[in-house]
C-alpha positions as CSV (number, residue, x, y, z in Angstrom):
1,M,-31.9,-71.9,-49.9
2,K,-29.8,-69.5,-47.4
3,R,-30.0,-66.1,-48.2
4,L,-27.6,-63.2,-47.3
5,L,-28.1,-59.5,-47.1
6,I,-24.9,-57.4,-47.5
7,I,-26.2,-54.1,-46.0
8,G,-24.7,-50.9,-46.2
9,I,-25.2,-48.7,-43.0
10,G,-23.5,-45.6,-43.8
11,A,-20.4,-43.9,-42.4
12,G,-21.2,-43.8,-38.6
13,D,-23.9,-41.7,-38.2
14,P,-27.1,-44.2,-37.0
15,D,-29.1,-41.5,-39.0
16,H,-27.1,-42.7,-42.0
17,L,-29.2,-45.9,-42.3
18,T,-31.5,-46.0,-45.1
19,L,-35.4,-47.2,-44.8
20,Q,-34.3,-49.9,-47.3
21,A,-31.3,-51.1,-44.7
22,V,-33.9,-50.6,-41.8
23,K,-36.1,-53.0,-43.5
24,A,-33.2,-55.5,-44.4
25,I,-32.0,-55.6,-40.7
26,A,-35.8,-56.4,-39.9
27,A,-36.0,-59.3,-41.8
28,T,-32.5,-60.7,-41.1
29,D,-32.4,-63.6,-38.7
30,V,-28.7,-63.9,-38.2
31,F,-26.3,-60.9,-38.3
32,L,-22.4,-62.0,-39.1
33,V,-20.0,-59.8,-37.4
34,V,-16.5,-59.9,-38.1
35,D,-14.7,-58.7,-34.7
36,K,-11.8,-56.6,-35.4
37,G,-10.7,-57.2,-31.9
38,E,-10.7,-54.6,-28.7
39,V,-9.1,-51.3,-30.5
40,K,-11.9,-51.4,-32.7
41,Q,-14.9,-52.5,-30.3
42,E,-16.7,-49.4,-30.6
43,L,-17.2,-49.9,-34.2
44,V,-18.8,-53.4,-33.5
45,Q,-21.0,-51.5,-30.7
46,L,-22.2,-49.1,-32.9
47,R,-23.3,-52.4,-34.9
48,Q,-24.9,-53.9,-32.1
49,D,-26.6,-50.7,-31.3
50,L,-28.2,-50.6,-35.2
51,I,-29.3,-54.0,-34.7
52,H,-30.9,-53.8,-31.1
53,E,-32.8,-50.8,-33.0
54,H,-34.2,-52.4,-36.0
55,G,-33.8,-56.4,-35.8
56,R,-36.8,-58.1,-34.9
57,A,-36.6,-60.8,-32.4
58,P,-36.0,-63.7,-32.1
59,Y,-32.6,-63.1,-34.3
60,R,-29.0,-64.5,-33.3
61,I,-26.0,-62.9,-33.5
62,A,-22.6,-65.2,-35.0
63,E,-19.4,-63.7,-34.6
64,A,-15.6,-64.5,-35.9
65,R,-12.3,-63.0,-35.1
66,D,-11.3,-60.9,-38.6
67,P,-7.9,-62.1,-39.3
68,E,-4.8,-59.8,-39.0
69,R,-3.5,-58.4,-42.2
70,D,0.6,-58.4,-42.1
71,R,1.4,-54.8,-42.8
72,S,5.1,-55.2,-42.7
73,A,5.2,-57.3,-45.3
74,A,7.0,-55.5,-48.5
75,A,4.3,-56.6,-50.9
76,Y,1.5,-55.1,-50.4
77,T,-0.8,-56.3,-53.0
78,E,0.1,-60.0,-52.2
79,A,-0.4,-59.2,-48.1
80,V,-3.7,-57.8,-48.7
81,A,-4.7,-61.1,-51.2
82,D,-3.6,-63.3,-48.3
83,W,-5.5,-61.6,-46.0
84,R,-8.8,-61.9,-48.0
85,A,-8.5,-65.3,-48.4
86,R,-8.4,-65.8,-44.8
87,R,-11.3,-63.8,-44.3
88,A,-13.3,-65.5,-46.5
89,V,-12.5,-68.5,-44.6
90,A,-14.1,-66.7,-41.2
91,C,-17.0,-65.5,-43.0
92,E,-17.6,-68.9,-44.7
93,A,-17.8,-70.2,-41.5
94,L,-20.1,-67.6,-40.3
95,I,-22.5,-68.3,-43.5
96,R,-22.4,-71.9,-42.6
97,K,-24.1,-71.2,-39.3
98,L,-27.3,-70.0,-41.3
99,G,-29.9,-72.6,-41.2
100,D,-32.0,-73.8,-44.4
101,D,-34.2,-70.8,-45.6
102,E,-32.5,-68.4,-43.0
103,T,-31.5,-64.8,-44.2
104,G,-28.1,-63.9,-42.6
105,A,-26.6,-60.3,-43.1
106,F,-23.1,-58.5,-43.1
107,L,-23.7,-54.9,-41.7
108,V,-21.0,-53.1,-43.9
109,W,-19.3,-49.4,-43.1
110,G,-20.3,-47.1,-45.7
111,D,-21.5,-48.8,-48.9
112,P,-20.8,-52.2,-49.9
113,G,-19.6,-51.2,-53.5
114,V,-17.0,-48.2,-52.0
115,Y,-13.8,-49.4,-51.1
116,D,-14.8,-52.3,-48.9
117,S,-13.7,-56.2,-49.7
118,T,-17.1,-57.7,-48.6
119,L,-18.4,-58.4,-51.9
120,A,-15.0,-59.7,-53.4
121,I,-15.0,-61.8,-50.7
122,V,-18.4,-63.2,-50.9
123,E,-17.9,-63.9,-54.6
124,E,-14.8,-66.1,-53.3
125,I,-16.9,-68.2,-51.1
126,L,-19.7,-69.1,-54.2
127,R,-16.5,-70.0,-56.4
128,R,-15.3,-72.5,-53.9
129,A,-18.7,-74.1,-54.0
130,N,-18.4,-75.3,-50.2
131,V,-21.8,-73.6,-49.5
132,T,-24.7,-72.2,-51.5
133,F,-26.5,-69.2,-51.0
134,E,-28.1,-66.5,-52.7
135,Y,-27.3,-62.6,-52.1
136,E,-28.4,-59.2,-52.2
137,V,-26.8,-55.9,-51.6
138,I,-28.1,-53.0,-50.0
139,P,-26.8,-49.7,-50.9
140,G,-25.6,-47.1,-48.0
141,I,-24.2,-43.8,-47.3
142,S,-20.4,-44.0,-48.3
143,S,-17.7,-42.1,-46.5
144,V,-17.5,-40.2,-49.6
145,A,-20.5,-39.2,-49.8
146,A,-20.6,-38.1,-45.8
147,L,-17.5,-36.2,-46.5
148,T,-18.7,-33.7,-49.2
149,A,-22.1,-33.3,-47.3
150,R,-19.9,-32.1,-44.2
151,H,-17.8,-30.0,-46.3
152,R,-21.3,-29.0,-48.0
153,I,-19.3,-29.3,-51.5
154,G,-19.9,-30.8,-54.7
155,L,-17.6,-34.0,-55.6
156,T,-17.6,-33.2,-59.2
157,R,-16.8,-30.3,-61.1
158,V,-18.4,-29.8,-64.6
159,G,-16.2,-31.5,-67.1
160,R,-14.1,-33.2,-64.9
161,P,-13.5,-36.7,-63.6
162,V,-12.9,-37.7,-60.2
163,H,-10.3,-40.3,-59.4
164,L,-10.5,-42.9,-56.3
165,T,-7.4,-43.7,-55.4
166,T,-5.4,-44.6,-52.4
167,G,-2.8,-42.7,-50.5
168,R,-0.1,-45.4,-51.6
169,R,-1.1,-44.9,-55.3
170,L,-0.9,-41.1,-54.7
171,A,2.5,-41.1,-53.4
172,E,3.6,-43.4,-56.2
173,Q,1.7,-41.4,-58.9
174,G,1.2,-37.9,-58.0
175,A,-1.8,-36.1,-59.1
176,T,-3.8,-37.9,-61.9
177,A,-7.0,-36.1,-61.8
178,D,-7.8,-32.4,-61.1
179,D,-9.9,-33.9,-58.3
180,M,-9.0,-36.9,-56.0
181,V,-10.8,-38.7,-53.5
182,V,-8.1,-40.2,-51.2
183,M,-9.1,-43.1,-48.8
184,L,-6.7,-44.0,-45.6
185,D,-3.8,-42.0,-46.6
186,A,-1.5,-43.0,-43.4
187,H,1.6,-41.2,-44.4
188,C,-0.1,-38.1,-45.7
189,S,0.9,-38.0,-49.1
190,F,-1.2,-34.9,-49.9
191,A,2.1,-33.1,-48.3
192,A,3.4,-33.5,-52.0
193,L,1.0,-31.5,-53.7
194,P,0.8,-28.1,-51.5
195,G,-0.6,-26.3,-54.3
196,H,-4.1,-28.5,-54.1
197,H,-7.3,-27.7,-51.6
198,I,-7.9,-30.6,-49.8
199,Y,-11.6,-30.8,-47.8
200,W,-10.1,-33.9,-45.0
201,G,-12.6,-35.7,-42.8
202,A,-11.7,-38.5,-40.0
203,Y,-14.6,-40.3,-38.3
204,L,-17.0,-39.0,-40.5
205,G,-20.6,-39.2,-38.9
206,T,-19.5,-40.1,-35.2
207,P,-18.9,-38.2,-32.4
208,D,-15.4,-38.0,-32.9
209,E,-15.5,-36.4,-36.2
210,I,-12.8,-34.0,-37.5
211,L,-12.8,-31.5,-40.2
212,V,-10.6,-29.3,-42.0
213,S,-10.6,-27.7,-45.1
214,G,-8.1,-25.4,-46.9
215,P,-4.8,-24.8,-49.1
216,V,-2.7,-28.1,-48.7
217,A,0.1,-25.6,-47.8
218,E,-1.9,-24.0,-45.0
219,V,-3.5,-26.8,-43.5
220,G,-1.5,-29.8,-44.2
221,D,0.9,-29.7,-41.0
222,R,-2.4,-29.0,-39.0
223,I,-4.1,-32.3,-40.6
224,R,-0.9,-34.7,-39.6
225,E,-1.0,-33.4,-36.4
226,L,-4.5,-33.7,-35.9
227,R,-4.4,-37.2,-37.4
228,A,-1.6,-38.4,-35.6
229,E,-3.0,-37.2,-32.3
230,A,-6.2,-39.2,-32.8
231,R,-4.9,-42.6,-34.1
232,A,-3.0,-42.5,-30.9
233,R,-5.7,-41.7,-28.8
234,K,-8.1,-43.8,-30.4
235,G,-5.8,-46.6,-31.4
236,W,-7.7,-46.5,-35.0
237,I,-8.5,-44.0,-37.6
238,M,-10.5,-44.0,-40.7
239,D,-10.1,-40.8,-43.0
240,T,-10.7,-40.0,-46.2
241,Y,-10.2,-36.7,-48.0
242,L,-10.8,-34.7,-51.7
243,L,-7.9,-33.2,-53.1
244,R,-8.8,-30.7,-55.6
245,R,-6.9,-28.9,-58.2
246,P,-8.0,-25.0,-58.3
247,D,-8.7,-23.2,-61.2
248,K,-6.4,-21.0,-62.6
249,D,-8.6,-18.0,-61.3
250,G,-8.1,-19.0,-57.8
251,D,-11.5,-20.8,-57.6
252,G,-11.2,-24.3,-55.9
């Protein structure tokens, strides 16, 4: 039986790797890498550095190109579903490269269970029943955990929920909780909530990490400028933030 490991490798700092993840990497025969192209080649390089340091030879690396998502499509949900279906085909082709009784691994940024499509894609591949394998998930340090650690804040407050959402949803629905974690907000939708406090971070755990915090009314423009400059310079950006409605006494 082929065996697949979905290994969370943290938000970008090599030291985010857990002991469980180190052992899983050492137990891998074939590392399955979905290449996002030259723009994000440094992300692939970081994975390769982890493999080189913790993998046990002889191992192989099998690569496939990540299909492009149609970002011009008006129907966002349908565009994402189409991209996932094509990505599942690419991932299935990689899994097929495993020999009988071999262990393959996808190294997933952050935590595989937090804002990532790998688990859904693996389940889709299994539903197709074209290839048989068993799989295990190794948790990792998510960008959310890295964000709160770097800002030295707690994610939750007593008796209050936290809503994990997207910039698109924030723009459509506004504030749906006192504390909201927003992922990949390309349009800086936080600007519509100037009374909130924001804890923002980009490229968390990497040498290019950027951190900003404060009332949206005071730091919102700075975040927008930093985000635009960083994306133009690197060609890509991964960021997240915690948006917090201050208490009535002014305590954020």
